[in-house]
C-alpha positions as CSV (number, residue, x, y, z in Angstrom):
1,M,2.5,-4.7,-10.5
2,I,0.9,-1.6,-9.0
3,Q,-0.8,1.4,-10.5
4,V,-0.3,4.8,-8.8
5,T,-2.7,7.6,-9.7
6,Q,-1.4,11.1,-10.3
7,E,-3.2,12.3,-7.1
8,A,-1.4,9.6,-5.0
9,A,1.9,10.4,-6.6
10,D,1.6,14.1,-6.0
11,Q,0.6,13.5,-2.4
12,L,3.5,11.1,-1.8
13,R,6.0,13.5,-3.3
14,A,4.7,16.3,-1.1
15,L,4.8,14.0,2.0
16,L,8.4,13.0,1.3
17,A,9.4,16.6,0.8
18,A,7.9,17.5,4.1
19,N,9.6,14.6,5.9
20,P,13.2,14.4,4.5
21,G,15.2,11.3,5.2
22,G,17.0,10.2,2.2
23,E,16.5,10.0,-1.5
24,R,15.8,6.2,-1.3
25,R,12.6,6.6,0.8
26,G,9.2,5.9,-0.4
27,L,5.8,4.6,0.8
28,R,6.0,1.1,2.2
29,L,2.7,-0.6,1.4
30,A,2.2,-3.8,3.3
31,V,-0.5,-6.2,4.3
32,E,-0.9,-7.7,7.8
33,R,-3.4,-9.7,9.8
34,G,-6.1,-7.6,11.3
35,G,-9.1,-5.4,10.6
36,C,-12.7,-6.4,10.4
37,A,-12.3,-8.3,7.1
38,G,-9.2,-10.4,8.2
39,W,-6.3,-8.5,6.5
40,Q,-5.4,-4.8,6.7
41,Y,-3.2,-2.4,4.8
42,S,-0.3,-0.8,6.5
43,M,1.6,2.3,5.1
44,K,4.7,4.1,6.3
45,L,7.6,6.1,4.9
46,D,10.6,3.8,4.7
47,E,13.7,2.8,2.7
48,P,13.8,-0.4,0.7
49,G,15.4,-3.5,2.2
50,E,16.6,-6.8,1.1
51,G,14.0,-8.7,-1.0
52,D,11.7,-5.7,-1.4
53,T,10.1,-4.7,-4.7
54,V,10.4,-1.1,-5.5
55,V,7.9,0.4,-8.0
56,E,8.4,3.9,-9.3
57,E,5.5,5.5,-11.1
58,A,4.6,9.1,-11.8
59,G,7.7,10.2,-9.7
60,A,6.6,8.3,-6.6
61,R,8.3,5.3,-5.0
62,I,6.3,2.5,-3.6
63,I,8.0,-0.3,-1.6
64,I,6.5,-3.7,-1.2
65,G,7.9,-6.5,0.9
66,A,8.0,-10.0,-0.5
67,E,5.5,-11.3,2.1
68,S,2.9,-8.7,1.0
69,E,3.4,-9.0,-2.7
70,P,0.9,-11.8,-3.4
71,F,-1.9,-9.6,-1.8
72,L,-0.9,-6.5,-3.7
73,R,-0.7,-7.7,-7.3
74,E,-2.4,-5.2,-9.7
75,V,-3.6,-2.9,-7.0
76,R,-4.4,0.8,-7.7
77,L,-3.1,3.3,-5.1
78,D,-5.1,6.5,-5.1
79,F,-5.4,9.6,-2.8
80,K,-8.7,11.1,-1.9
81,D,-9.4,14.3,0.0
82,D,-13.1,14.1,0.7
83,L,-15.1,16.3,3.1
84,N,-15.1,13.7,5.9
85,D,-11.9,11.8,5.2
86,A,-8.5,12.2,3.4
87,G,-5.8,9.6,2.7
88,F,-4.4,7.0,0.5
89,R,-6.9,4.4,-0.8
90,V,-6.1,0.9,-2.1
91,D,-8.3,-0.6,-4.9
92,N,-7.4,-4.3,-4.7
93,P,-8.7,-6.7,-7.4
94,N,-7.4,-9.5,-5.2
95,A,-10.1,-8.8,-2.5
96,V,-13.4,-10.6,-2.5
97,R,-14.8,-8.2,0.1
98,S,-13.6,-5.1,1.9
99,C,-14.8,-3.5,5.1
100,G,-16.8,-0.3,5.1
101,C,-13.8,1.9,5.9
102,G,-11.8,0.4,3.1
103,T,-8.7,-0.4,5.2
104,S,-9.2,-4.2,5.5
105,F,-10.1,-6.9,3.1
106,E,-10.5,-10.6,2.5
107,P,-8.3,-12.0,-0.2
108,V,-9.6,-14.0,-3.1
109,S,-7.8,-17.2,-2.2
110,P,-7.7,-18.4,1.4
111,T,-4.6,-20.4,0.5
112,T,-2.6,-17.2,-0.1
113,P,0.6,-17.4,2.0
114,E,0.4,-15.5,5.3
115,P,3.0,-12.8,5.9
116,S,5.5,-14.0,8.4
117,H,5.5,-10.7,10.2
118,P,4.1,-7.1,9.8
119,T,6.5,-4.8,7.9
């Protein structure tokens, strides 16, 4: 469902170690309305809830809510630490276009169900 690069997994494990809060925590990756391309990614440390999909790859836990899952099929989560910017990056094959900053996108199909609420 989702691919996590070694760099992203390493960064997520370090982030969780610096912010203890339970062994079940992971990075919640969600999609919500907004951004310059129509939809934007949201990320936060969280615990899985009812109906969530939990992906564990390279020792990192990614949590995806059911409402965001159609937008995040086959995405690649990476972490970049560039001179001007550092952070998690989402490479989404379900996007027909993305904004310049890479945090918002337009999905391939306009008939994709809309998330009922941000997670």
